[in-house]
N, CA, C and O atoms as a GROMACS GRO file, in nm:
protein
  352
    1MET      N    1  -1.276  -1.582   1.421
    1MET     CA    2  -1.186  -1.485   1.483
    1MET      C    3  -1.162  -1.373   1.383
    1MET      O    4  -1.137  -1.400   1.266
    2PRO      N    5  -1.168  -1.247   1.429
    2PRO     CA    6  -1.151  -1.135   1.339
    2PRO      C    7  -1.004  -1.122   1.290
    2PRO      O    8  -0.910  -1.163   1.357
    3ASN      N    9  -0.991  -1.063   1.171
    3ASN     CA   10  -0.858  -1.041   1.116
    3ASN      C   11  -0.809  -0.897   1.136
    3ASN      O   12  -0.689  -0.872   1.140
    4ILE      N   13  -0.901  -0.805   1.147
    4ILE     CA   14  -0.865  -0.664   1.162
    4ILE      C   15  -0.826  -0.635   1.307
    4ILE      O   16  -0.887  -0.685   1.402
    5LYS      N   17  -0.722  -0.552   1.322
    5LYS     CA   18  -0.668  -0.527   1.457
    5LYS      C   19  -0.772  -0.469   1.551
    5LYS      O   20  -0.783  -0.512   1.666
    6SER      N   21  -0.847  -0.372   1.502
    6SER     CA   22  -0.947  -0.307   1.591
    6SER      C   23  -1.057  -0.406   1.630
    6SER      O   24  -1.110  -0.400   1.741
    7ALA      N   25  -1.092  -0.496   1.539
    7ALA     CA   26  -1.194  -0.598   1.572
    7ALA      C   27  -1.143  -0.695   1.675
    7ALA      O   28  -1.218  -0.738   1.762
    8LYS      N   29  -1.015  -0.731   1.666
    8LYS     CA   30  -0.953  -0.818   1.767
    8LYS      C   31  -0.957  -0.752   1.903
    8LYS      O   32  -0.988  -0.817   2.003
    9LYS      N   33  -0.927  -0.620   1.907
    9LYS     CA   34  -0.926  -0.545   2.030
    9LYS      C   35  -1.067  -0.544   2.090
    9LYS      O   36  -1.082  -0.562   2.211
   10ARG      N   37  -1.169  -0.523   2.009
   10ARG     CA   38  -1.307  -0.520   2.054
   10ARG      C   39  -1.347  -0.653   2.117
   10ARG      O   40  -1.421  -0.655   2.215
   11VAL      N   41  -1.298  -0.764   2.061
   11VAL     CA   42  -1.331  -0.896   2.116
   11VAL      C   43  -1.273  -0.910   2.256
   11VAL      O   44  -1.340  -0.958   2.348
   12ILE      N   45  -1.145  -0.868   2.272
   12ILE     CA   46  -1.078  -0.875   2.401
   12ILE      C   47  -1.151  -0.786   2.503
   12ILE      O   48  -1.178  -0.829   2.616
   13ILE      N   49  -1.181  -0.663   2.464
   13ILE     CA   50  -1.250  -0.569   2.556
   13ILE      C   51  -1.387  -0.625   2.593
   13ILE      O   52  -1.429  -0.617   2.708
   14SER      N   53  -1.456  -0.679   2.497
   14SER     CA   54  -1.591  -0.735   2.520
   14SER      C   55  -1.584  -0.849   2.622
   14SER      O   56  -1.670  -0.858   2.710
   15GLU      N   57  -1.484  -0.935   2.609
   15GLU     CA   58  -1.469  -1.046   2.705
   15GLU      C   59  -1.442  -0.996   2.846
   15GLU      O   60  -1.495  -1.050   2.943
   16LYS      N   61  -1.357  -0.893   2.857
   16LYS     CA   62  -1.327  -0.835   2.987
   16LYS      C   63  -1.451  -0.777   3.051
   16LYS      O   64  -1.478  -0.801   3.168
   17LYS      N   65  -1.528  -0.699   2.972
   17LYS     CA   66  -1.649  -0.640   3.023
   17LYS      C   67  -1.753  -0.744   3.063
   17LYS      O   68  -1.821  -0.728   3.164
   18THR      N   69  -1.764  -0.849   2.985
   18THR     CA   70  -1.858  -0.956   3.015
   18THR      C   71  -1.822  -1.023   3.149
   18THR      O   72  -1.910  -1.049   3.231
   19ALA      N   73  -1.692  -1.048   3.170
   19ALA     CA   74  -1.648  -1.110   3.294
   19ALA      C   75  -1.676  -1.016   3.412
   19ALA      O   76  -1.723  -1.062   3.516
   20ARG      N   77  -1.649  -0.890   3.399
   20ARG     CA   78  -1.671  -0.790   3.505
   20ARG      C   79  -1.820  -0.781   3.538
   20ARG      O   80  -1.859  -0.779   3.655
   21ASN      N   81  -1.902  -0.775   3.435
   21ASN     CA   82  -2.049  -0.764   3.457
   21ASN      C   83  -2.102  -0.891   3.523
   21ASN      O   84  -2.187  -0.884   3.612
   22ALA      N   85  -2.053  -1.006   3.482
   22ALA     CA   86  -2.098  -1.134   3.540
   22ALA      C   87  -2.064  -1.140   3.688
   22ALA      O   88  -2.146  -1.184   3.769
   23SER      N   89  -1.944  -1.095   3.722
   23SER     CA   90  -1.901  -1.096   3.861
   23SER      C   91  -1.988  -0.999   3.944
   23SER      O   92  -2.031  -1.032   4.054
   24ALA      N   93  -2.012  -0.880   3.889
   24ALA     CA   94  -2.093  -0.783   3.962
   24ALA      C   95  -2.236  -0.829   3.978
   24ALA      O   96  -2.295  -0.808   4.084
   25LYS      N   97  -2.294  -0.892   3.876
   25LYS     CA   98  -2.432  -0.943   3.886
   25LYS      C   99  -2.439  -1.057   3.990
   25LYS      O  100  -2.535  -1.066   4.066
   26SER      N  101  -2.337  -1.142   3.990
   26SER     CA  102  -2.335  -1.251   4.086
   26SER      C  103  -2.327  -1.199   4.228
   26SER      O  104  -2.395  -1.249   4.317
   27SER      N  105  -2.246  -1.099   4.249
   27SER     CA  106  -2.234  -1.037   4.382
   27SER      C  107  -2.365  -0.972   4.424
   27SER      O  108  -2.406  -0.980   4.540
   28LEU      N  109  -2.432  -0.908   4.328
   28LEU     CA  110  -2.563  -0.845   4.355
   28LEU      C  111  -2.665  -0.947   4.395
   28LEU      O  112  -2.737  -0.929   4.493
   29ARG      N  113  -2.672  -1.055   4.320
   29ARG     CA  114  -2.771  -1.162   4.349
   29ARG      C  115  -2.745  -1.224   4.486
   29ARG      O  116  -2.839  -1.255   4.559
   30THR      N  117  -2.618  -1.241   4.520
   30THR     CA  118  -2.581  -1.297   4.651
   30THR      C  119  -2.625  -1.206   4.764
   30THR      O  120  -2.678  -1.253   4.865
   31SER      N  121  -2.603  -1.077   4.746
   31SER     CA  122  -2.641  -0.977   4.847
   31SER      C  123  -2.793  -0.976   4.865
   31SER      O  124  -2.842  -0.972   4.978
   32VAL      N  125  -2.866  -0.978   4.756
   32VAL     CA  126  -3.014  -0.978   4.763
   32VAL      C  127  -3.064  -1.105   4.827
   32VAL      O  128  -3.159  -1.102   4.906
   33LYS      N  129  -3.003  -1.219   4.796
   33LYS     CA  130  -3.044  -1.346   4.852
   33LYS      C  131  -3.019  -1.347   5.004
   33LYS      O  132  -3.102  -1.394   5.080
   34LYS      N  133  -2.905  -1.295   5.046
   34LYS     CA  134  -2.874  -1.291   5.190
   34LYS      C  135  -2.978  -1.205   5.264
   34LYS      O  136  -3.026  -1.242   5.372
   35ALA      N  137  -3.013  -1.092   5.204
   35ALA     CA  138  -3.112  -1.006   5.264
   35ALA      C  139  -3.247  -1.073   5.276
   35ALA      O  140  -3.312  -1.066   5.380
   36ARG      N  141  -3.289  -1.140   5.168
   36ARG     CA  142  -3.419  -1.208   5.170
   36ARG      C  143  -3.421  -1.322   5.274
   36ARG      O  144  -3.522  -1.341   5.343
   37LEU      N  145  -3.311  -1.396   5.284
   37LEU     CA  146  -3.305  -1.503   5.382
   37LEU      C  147  -3.305  -1.447   5.525
   37LEU      O  148  -3.367  -1.505   5.614
   38ALA      N  149  -3.236  -1.335   5.547
   38ALA     CA  150  -3.233  -1.273   5.677
   38ALA      C  151  -3.372  -1.224   5.717
   38ALA      O  152  -3.415  -1.242   5.831
   39ILE      N  153  -3.440  -1.165   5.622
   39ILE     CA  154  -3.579  -1.117   5.647
   39ILE      C  155  -3.675  -1.234   5.676
   39ILE      O  156  -3.756  -1.228   5.768
   40ALA      N  157  -3.663  -1.338   5.596
   40ALA     CA  158  -3.750  -1.456   5.614
   40ALA      C  159  -3.724  -1.525   5.745
   40ALA      O  160  -3.816  -1.577   5.808
   41GLY      N  161  -3.598  -1.527   5.787
   41GLY     CA  162  -3.561  -1.593   5.911
   41GLY      C  163  -3.577  -1.502   6.033
   41GLY      O  164  -3.550  -1.544   6.145
   42SER      N  165  -3.620  -1.380   6.012
   42SER     CA  166  -3.634  -1.279   6.119
   42SER      C  167  -3.505  -1.264   6.199
   42SER      O  168  -3.508  -1.257   6.322
   43ASP      N  169  -3.392  -1.258   6.129
   43ASP     CA  170  -3.263  -1.239   6.198
   43ASP      C  171  -3.249  -1.095   6.250
   43ASP      O  172  -3.315  -1.003   6.203
   44ALA      N  173  -3.160  -1.081   6.347
   44ALA     CA  174  -3.136  -0.950   6.406
   44ALA      C  175  -3.072  -0.856   6.304
   44ALA      O  176  -3.096  -0.735   6.308
   45GLY      N  177  -2.990  -0.909   6.214
   45GLY     CA  178  -2.917  -0.830   6.119
   45GLY      C  179  -2.990  -0.811   5.988
   45GLY      O  180  -2.927  -0.777   5.888
   46SER      N  181  -3.122  -0.831   5.985
   46SER     CA  182  -3.195  -0.823   5.860
   46SER      C  183  -3.199  -0.680   5.805
   46SER      O  184  -3.198  -0.659   5.684
   47ALA      N  185  -3.203  -0.581   5.894
   47ALA     CA  186  -3.207  -0.441   5.848
   47ALA      C  187  -3.072  -0.403   5.784
   47ALA      O  188  -3.066  -0.330   5.686
   48GLU      N  189  -2.963  -0.455   5.843
   48GLU     CA  190  -2.830  -0.427   5.786
   48GLU      C  191  -2.812  -0.497   5.653
   48GLU      O  192  -2.751  -0.442   5.561
   49ALA      N  193  -2.864  -0.619   5.642
   49ALA     CA  194  -2.853  -0.692   5.516
   49ALA      C  195  -2.935  -0.622   5.409
   49ALA      O  196  -2.894  -0.617   5.293
   50LEU      N  197  -3.050  -0.570   5.447
   50LEU     CA  198  -3.133  -0.498   5.350
   50LEU      C  199  -3.064  -0.373   5.305
   50LEU      O  200  -3.067  -0.340   5.187
   51LYS      N  201  -3.003  -0.303   5.396
   51LYS     CA  202  -2.932  -0.177   5.364
   51LYS      C  203  -2.817  -0.207   5.265
   51LYS      O  204  -2.799  -0.135   5.167
   52ALA      N  205  -2.740  -0.314   5.292
   52ALA     CA  206  -2.630  -0.351   5.202
   52ALA      C  207  -2.679  -0.389   5.065
   52ALA      O  208  -2.617  -0.355   4.964
   53ALA      N  209  -2.794  -0.461   5.060
   53ALA     CA  210  -2.849  -0.503   4.932
   53ALA      C  211  -2.900  -0.380   4.853
   53ALA      O  212  -2.885  -0.373   4.731
   54CYS      N  213  -2.960  -0.285   4.924
   54CYS     CA  214  -3.009  -0.163   4.860
   54CYS      C  215  -2.895  -0.083   4.799
   54CYS      O  216  -2.909  -0.030   4.689
   55ILE      N  217  -2.785  -0.074   4.868
   55ILE     CA  218  -2.669  -0.003   4.818
   55ILE      C  219  -2.615  -0.072   4.692
   55ILE      O  220  -2.582  -0.006   4.594
   56LYS      N  221  -2.608  -0.204   4.695
   56LYS     CA  222  -2.561  -0.279   4.578
   56LYS      C  223  -2.658  -0.262   4.460
   56LYS      O  224  -2.614  -0.248   4.346
   57LEU      N  225  -2.786  -0.262   4.486
   57LEU     CA  226  -2.886  -0.244   4.379
   57LEU      C  227  -2.872  -0.104   4.318
   57LEU      O  228  -2.878  -0.090   4.196
   58ASP      N  229  -2.855  -0.002   4.402
   58ASP     CA  230  -2.840   0.134   4.350
   58ASP      C  231  -2.718   0.148   4.264
   58ASP      O  232  -2.723   0.212   4.159
   59LYS      N  233  -2.608   0.089   4.308
   59LYS     CA  234  -2.485   0.097   4.230
   59LYS      C  235  -2.498   0.025   4.097
   59LYS      O  236  -2.451   0.073   3.994
   60ALA      N  237  -2.562  -0.092   4.100
   60ALA     CA  238  -2.582  -0.169   3.977
   60ALA      C  239  -2.671  -0.093   3.880
   60ALA      O  240  -2.645  -0.094   3.760
   61ALA      N  241  -2.775  -0.028   3.931
   61ALA     CA  242  -2.862   0.051   3.844
   61ALA      C  243  -2.788   0.171   3.785
   61ALA      O  244  -2.807   0.205   3.668
   62ALA      N  245  -2.705   0.233   3.865
   62ALA     CA  246  -2.630   0.350   3.820
   62ALA      C  247  -2.531   0.314   3.712
   62ALA      O  248  -2.505   0.394   3.622
   63LYS      N  249  -2.476   0.195   3.719
   63LYS     CA  250  -2.377   0.150   3.620
   63LYS      C  251  -2.445   0.088   3.497
   63LYS      O  252  -2.378   0.055   3.400
   64GLY      N  253  -2.577   0.072   3.502
   64GLY     CA  254  -2.647   0.015   3.388
   64GLY      C  255  -2.644  -0.136   3.384
   64GLY      O  256  -2.672  -0.197   3.281
   65LEU      N  257  -2.610  -0.195   3.497
   65LEU     CA  258  -2.607  -0.340   3.507
   65LEU      C  259  -2.744  -0.400   3.509
   65LEU      O  260  -2.770  -0.504   3.449
   66ILE      N  261  -2.836  -0.330   3.579
   66ILE     CA  262  -2.978  -0.364   3.581
   66ILE      C  263  -3.056  -0.236   3.558
   66ILE      O  264  -3.002  -0.126   3.574
   67HIS      N  265  -3.181  -0.249   3.522
   67HIS     CA  266  -3.265  -0.131   3.500
   67HIS      C  267  -3.302  -0.066   3.632
   67HIS      O  268  -3.320  -0.134   3.733
   68LYS      N  269  -3.314   0.067   3.630
   68LYS     CA  270  -3.340   0.137   3.757
   68LYS      C  271  -3.477   0.097   3.816
   68LYS      O  272  -3.493   0.096   3.938
   69ASN      N  273  -3.574   0.065   3.731
   69ASN     CA  274  -3.703   0.023   3.782
   69ASN      C  275  -3.695  -0.113   3.852
   69ASN      O  276  -3.766  -0.137   3.949
   70LYS      N  277  -3.610  -0.200   3.802
   70LYS     CA  278  -3.591  -0.329   3.864
   70LYS      C  279  -3.530  -0.314   4.002
   70LYS      O  280  -3.569  -0.383   4.096
   71ALA      N  281  -3.433  -0.222   4.011
   71ALA     CA  282  -3.369  -0.197   4.141
   71ALA      C  283  -3.473  -0.143   4.239
   71ALA      O  284  -3.479  -0.187   4.354
   72ALA      N  285  -3.553  -0.048   4.195
   72ALA     CA  286  -3.654   0.010   4.281
   72ALA      C  287  -3.758  -0.093   4.324
   72ALA      O  288  -3.800  -0.096   4.440
   73ARG      N  289  -3.798  -0.177   4.229
   73ARG     CA  290  -3.899  -0.280   4.259
   73ARG      C  291  -3.846  -0.382   4.360
   73ARG      O  292  -3.918  -0.422   4.452
   74THR      N  293  -3.720  -0.423   4.344
   74THR     CA  294  -3.661  -0.519   4.435
   74THR      C  295  -3.646  -0.462   4.576
   74THR      O  296  -3.676  -0.529   4.675
   75LYS      N  297  -3.599  -0.335   4.582
   75LYS     CA  298  -3.583  -0.269   4.714
   75LYS      C  299  -3.720  -0.256   4.781
   75LYS      O  300  -3.734  -0.280   4.901
   76SER      N  301  -3.821  -0.216   4.702
   76SER     CA  302  -3.954  -0.201   4.759
   76SER      C  303  -4.012  -0.330   4.814
   76SER      O  304  -4.072  -0.331   4.920
   77ARG      N  305  -3.992  -0.440   4.741
   77ARG     CA  306  -4.044  -0.568   4.785
   77ARG      C  307  -3.974  -0.617   4.913
   77ARG      O  308  -4.037  -0.670   5.004
   78MET      N  309  -3.844  -0.598   4.916
   78MET     CA  310  -3.766  -0.642   5.035
   78MET      C  311  -3.802  -0.557   5.158
   78MET      O  312  -3.811  -0.609   5.269
   79THR      N  313  -3.821  -0.425   5.137
   79THR     CA  314  -3.857  -0.337   5.248
   79THR      C  315  -3.995  -0.373   5.300
   79THR      O  316  -4.018  -0.378   5.420
   80LYS      N  317  -4.086  -0.399   5.209
   80LYS     CA  318  -4.222  -0.438   5.246
   80LYS      C  319  -4.219  -0.569   5.327
   80LYS      O  320  -4.291  -0.582   5.427
   81ALA      N  321  -4.138  -0.662   5.285
   81ALA     CA  322  -4.127  -0.791   5.356
   81ALA      C  323  -4.068  -0.770   5.496
   81ALA      O  324  -4.113  -0.832   5.592
   82LEU      N  325  -3.966  -0.682   5.505
   82LEU     CA  326  -3.903  -0.654   5.636
   82LEU      C  327  -4.006  -0.587   5.731
   82LEU      O  328  -4.016  -0.623   5.849
   83ASN      N  329  -4.081  -0.493   5.679
   83ASN     CA  330  -4.182  -0.425   5.761
   83ASN      C  331  -4.291  -0.523   5.806
   83ASN      O  332  -4.338  -0.515   5.920
   84ALA      N  333  -4.330  -0.613   5.720
   84ALA     CA  334  -4.430  -0.714   5.757
   84ALA      C  335  -4.377  -0.808   5.863
   84ALA      O  336  -4.450  -0.847   5.954
   85ALA      N  337  -4.247  -0.844   5.851
   85ALA     CA  338  -4.186  -0.936   5.948
   85ALA      C  339  -4.171  -0.867   6.084
   85ALA      O  340  -4.185  -0.931   6.189
   86ASN      N  341  -4.143  -0.738   6.083
   86ASN     CA  342  -4.127  -0.665   6.207
   86ASN      C  343  -4.262  -0.639   6.276
   86ASN      O  344  -4.269  -0.629   6.398
   87ALA      N  345  -4.368  -0.630   6.197
   87ALA     CA  346  -4.502  -0.605   6.251
   87ALA      C  347  -4.556  -0.724   6.328
   87ALA      O  348  -4.640  -0.709   6.416
   88GLN      N  349  -4.507  -0.842   6.297
   88GLN     CA  350  -4.557  -0.963   6.362
   88GLN      C  351  -4.498  -0.988   6.498
   88GLN      O  352  -4.533  -1.087   6.562
   0.00000   0.00000   0.00000
């Protein structure tokens, strides 16, 4: 445990940020998983689930939670899967 006041403050702030980031990442993963399951199951709401997941991915990339290329790659793969499912 740090002895200096500013170092103590940094530990507290770091813990808060870690908790916030973990919560946001968990929410993002849940949204992407719901979209993938909806697409795989050919649900009626798969387009809406994809749209919600894309919004979450964009926000996470903008905040630096994930890399922008990862967000783009994930959106591309899910869109491709939705288009393939709709084509059948």
